[in-house]
C-alpha positions, 0 to 999 in steps of 0.5 A: 865225502864229508857229511856234517849232519850224519844222521843214521849214516845213509850218505856215508854208506852209499859213499863207502859202497862206491869206494869213497871215504866218508867223514861223518859228524853227528851230535845225537849219540843215539844216531851215532850208535846206528852209523857203523851197522848201517854203513855195513848193511848198505855196502853189503846190499850194494854188493849183493845187487851188483852180483845179481846184475852181473849174474843176469847180464848178457854182457859185462865190461869193466873199465879201469881208470888210472893216473900216473900208473895208480888206479883211481876208479872203475866202471862196470858196464852191464846189459841186462837180458830182456 
């Protein structure tokens, strides 16, 4: 993912938490300083939310996608208990 106007890194954080690579351009050095910590916080929050969903789910299933024997993606499916 390329973000030519990186800001504080929110888009990059979401990309990384979804298993994507991110390239960010930011001219303002004050914003650029915020990016590494923000990316880590977004990724940690996403992992915590996924763990909570898994914990409260009645059913979970993981589907792994491959191409040429190489793993290219994964989808986790959950049905929350009501």
